[in-house]
N, C-alpha and C positions, 0 to 999 in steps of 0.2 A: 458762624452763627446761622441759625435757621428758624423760620416760622413758616412752615410749609402746609398750605391747605390741600384739599383734594383737588384733582385736576379740573373738576367741574366748577369750582369756586375761584380758580386762578384768574385774576384779571389779566387781560391782554395789554401789553405795553406797546405804544407806537414806536416803530423803529426806522421810519423814513422809508418804508418799503410798501409796494402795491401787492406783492405777493403774500399769499395767506401764510400766517404763523400762529393760528389760534388752536390748532389741534396737535397735541403732543404732550410729553411729560413735563411736569413741574419740577423745579429744582428742590433737592433735599439738603444740599450741603455745598459750601464754598470755602476753600481754604487758601489763603494767600501766602506767598513767599516773596522774596525780593524780586524774582524775575518772572514769576508765573502765578497763575490762579488755577487751583484744581476744583473742578465742579463735578457733582454727582447728581444725577437726575433720579426721579422715583422709579424709573424702569431699570435702574442699575447701570445705566451708561455713566462712563467716567472719562473725563477729557481734561487735558492741560491747555491753557491758554496763555500766550506770552502777554505780559502786562502792557507791552507797547501796542499790541494788537487791539486789546480792549480799549485803551485810551483813544486809539485811531478810529474806532467804530462807535464812539459815543454818538448817540442820535439826538442830543438835546438841541434846542434852537441855536445855541452858540456855536455847535460843532457841525450841524447839518442844517441847510436852509429849509425852513418849514414848508415852502411852497415848491421849490424846484427839487428838493430832496438831494441836492448836490452837496458834497463834502466841503465844509468850510475850515475844518482843523487841519493844520499842517503839521505832520509828525517829524519835526526836525530834531527833537530831543527825546530819548527814552525815559520813561519813569525810573527815578532813582530809589524810590521808597514804595513799599507795598501799601496799597490803599486800605482804608478801613472797609471791611466787607460784611455785608448782611444779605441774608436770603429772606425777602419780605413778601409774604402771600405767594411763594413759589417762584418769584423772579429775583433778579440780582440787583443790588444797589452797591455802588462804590463811591467812596469819598477819597479823592486823591489828596496828596500832601499839600497842594495849593488851595485846597477847599473846593475844587470843582467836583460836582456830583454827576455820575453817570448811572443811568438805569437801563437794564437789559432785560428783554423778554426771555423767559426760559426756553420756549420752543424756538425762537429765532437763534438763540445760541446753540441749541441742540442741532439745528439745521446746518450750522456753520462751524461746528467743532472741527479742529485741525484733522485732516485725512478723511473727512466725510465727503462723499461726492455731491456735487451740486445737482439739485433736481432741475430737470430741464424737460419740458414737453416735446422739444424738438427731437425727432427720432434719429438714431444713427443710420448712415447710409447702408443699404442692403443691396449686395451685388445680385444681378439677375441670374437666375438659373434658366436652364433650357426651357422649363415649363412656364417661365414668367409671362403674365399677361397684365397689362396696366389696369389699375382701378379705374372705374368709370363712375362719375358723380353726376347726377341730374342737375341741369342748370337751375331748375326750381328749387332744389335742395340747397344749392350753393348760395343763392340770394335770399332764401327764406330765413336764415338764422345761422348762429354759430356752429351748429352741429355739422352742417353740410360743408361749410367753408373750411372747418377744422379737418374734416376727413380729406378734403381736396389737398390742402396744404400739408398734411401728414404724408400722404402718398407721394406727393411731389418731392418732398424733402428726403423721404426714405428711399424711393425707387428711382428718383431723377425723371420720372415720366408719369403723367396723369392725363386722363381724358374728362372733358366736360361734355355732356351730351343733351340733346333736346332743347337747344337754346333758340332764341328768336333770330330770324334773318334780317337783322337790323344793322345799318352802317354804325361803325364805331362801338359795337358792342364789346369788342376786345378791349377798347380803352375804358369803358365803364367797369368791366370786371377787374381789370388790373388796377384801377384806381381805388378799389375797395381795399387793396393790400398796400399800396404805396405809390409814390410818384413814378411815372413812366420814365425809364431810362432812355434818354435821347442819344442818338449817334448821328454820323453824317447822312444816315438815311431818314432822319427825322425821329420824332418820338413815337409815331405810329406809321407803318408802311404797308403798302398793298403789294401782294405777291401775285403777279399775273404777267402773262406775255405782253410785252409793249414795244413799240418801235424805239430804236436807238438806245438799248439798255446799257446801264453802266455796271450791271452785276448779273452773274449767270442765273440768279433766282428769277430774274425778269424775262427770261426766255422760256421756251418749251423744251429745252434739252433735259436729258436726265442728269441728276446731280448725285455724284459719288458721295458717300458719307463724309461729313466734315463738321467742324465747329465754326460758328459765326465770329468774324472780326478778330482773329488771333493777332492781327496787325495793331491792335490797341494794347496799350500798356495794361489796362484792366478790361478784358473783353466783357461783354454783357453776361450776367449770370443766368437768368431765367428767361427763356423765349416762350411767348404765347403766340399761337397760330389759330385763328378763328376762320372757319370755312363758311363763305357766304355763297358760293356756287361751285359745283364740281360735276359738270356734265360731260367734260371731255374724256375721251378714251385714253387711259393711262393715268399718269400722275400719282401713283400710289406712293404713300410716305414710307420711308425706311428709317429705322433707328437701331442703334447698337450702343451698348454700355461700354464706353471708352475705358472706364476703370477696370472692368472685368477683363477686357482685351489686354490691357496693360499688365495686369497680374498674370495672365496667361503667358504673355511675352516674357515676363521676368522669370517664370518657371521653366519655359521651353528653351529660351535663349538669353541667358543673363548678360551676355556681352552686348547683344543688340539692345537690351533694356538700358544698360549702362550708357551706351552711345546716344540713345534718344533722350535720356534724362539728364545727361551731362553736357550736351553740345548745343549751345545756342545757335539758332539760325534766323534768317531775316524773313519777316512777313511784311507785305506792302500792299496797300490799295491806293490807286491814283486814278483820278479823272480830271476834268478840266477845273474843278473847284477844290479838290482835296489831294493830299499826298501824306498818308498816315503809315508810319513805319514803326515796327518794334522788333526787337531781337529776343528770343526766348527759345527754350528747348521744346521739343514736341511734348514731352512729359515733364511736369513739375512735381517735385516731391517736398514733403515737409521735413522737419528735423528728424523725425522717426522713420524716414524712408517711405511713408505712405504717399501714394499718388494723389495729388490735390487738383491736377488740371490736365487736360489733354488739349493740345493746340494742333489740329490736324486740318489743314485746308489746302489742297494742292493748287487751287487757282491762284491764290495770292501769296504762295511761296515766292520770295524774291530770289535773286541770284544767290546760289550757295557759296558763301564766302568762308571757306574753311581751308586749313593747311592741306597741301597736296596728299600727304600720307593719311589724311582722315576722310578724305572724299568718298572713296570706294566703300570703306567700312560704314559710313553714314547711309549711303544709298542702299546697302545690303540690309542694314537694320531697318531702314524705312520700308523696304519692300516687304520684309517679314511681318512688320506690324500691319501694314495695309492689307496683307492677305488675311491675317487674323481678324481684323475689324470687318472685312467684307465677306467673311465666311458665312454662308446663308444660315448655318446652324446658330449663329450668335446674333441673328437679326430679327427684328419685328418688321412686318410689313402690313399696311392697311390702308384703305382709301378713306380719307375724311368725308363725311357726309355733311351737307349744308346744315348748320346749327350746331356742329361739333367743334370742339376746340381742344387742341393738344398743348400741353404745357411741358417743358423739359428743362433740365439743367445743361445749359450750353457749354459749360466747362467740364462736364462729365459725359453726357449722352451725345453721341454723334448722329447727325440726321442728314437725310438726303431724299431723293425722290426718283421714280421712273420718269422717263420721257413721256410727254403727252401730245396729243394731236389738236392744236388750237382750232383747226377746221371743224372738228367733230362736236365742239360744244365749248362752253365757257368754264373757266377754272379761276377762282378768285378767293384768295385768302387775305386776311388783314392780320398784321402782327405787330407786336411791341416787345419791349424787354422790361424786366424787373430786377432790382438788386436782390441777391440772396438774403442780405441782412434784413430787408423789409419783409420778406416771406417769413423768416424765422421770428422776427418781431411781432408780426401779425398773429402768428400761431401762439405765441406766449400770451399776448393780450386776450386771445379767444379763450385760452386755457384758464385764465383768471376769471372769466365770466361763467365758468362751470359748464 
């Protein structure tokens, strides 16, 4: 049955969602059978919905908490009878066999019809080309409102690397910027750390030596996702920052040497950091893949590789694969190199983008960066919230 108004007159029903669902086609028709409901919208779209799905997604206060929007209904039994079905003012109303009433917004259903992709402002990852240059967002634009912050987050999530420039030379500015997005991710180096040469260092970053490309803290079960480095001083000779897209290098390895790729993605090795207060160990392959075979993480840090505990017959093959990948990553054609200026901040995906630096002379001037980490989930969350603000 149907009683469909024009799209302009269709009332929007609350569905326990903060995302917009007020622009789209009204329903024309709904036909129920024992196991499914067939819906037709005014734009001609047609879709089948299982009755169990519709009952599970009822947004009434009995089925979804009115304040937290969390599901209260528990789908332990499938509906055994088709509900009474009506299209009222372009939206859907169902009366189930037990008398429970469910109301669904037409556009909300259209967005969630089986097989339709979920809309998401988070951009897909884009591999670097040889001409890649990171986006640069002005500090003033970032702090001024949603547009600048959204551009910064989109570039970070898409490219794995983004720069912020023209910021103040203020202590803890990196913490203030990160705090706009989410809680700082603390590690054994603290929630916020200073990168500068200092006596009795417990990490190579706190020296003046050059740092080969690496990912931070692969010895953790869950290494930090996003690293932020804010430059306060950089008068020393040398110390240029170096970056490479680890995912792109891994795909090149897969193409050029499939056996080396297989070895590094299937062979867990030990990573370990130890000092007087900590001894953090984790075992994982250099390359991690998802169920579809896509690279999801690169753990490359030659300083904190622990003893290589592999069967005798696998050791030489592992070293050969490691050397091949190392050469690909450090090929200058695949690298970015630049010197951070005071007031600039670089942010990068630590589980994708490898970073390093040239050696610098601490006697020639001061070099001081402040850094922190953020969780990828919080960066994606912040972008979705900003997208809702228009």
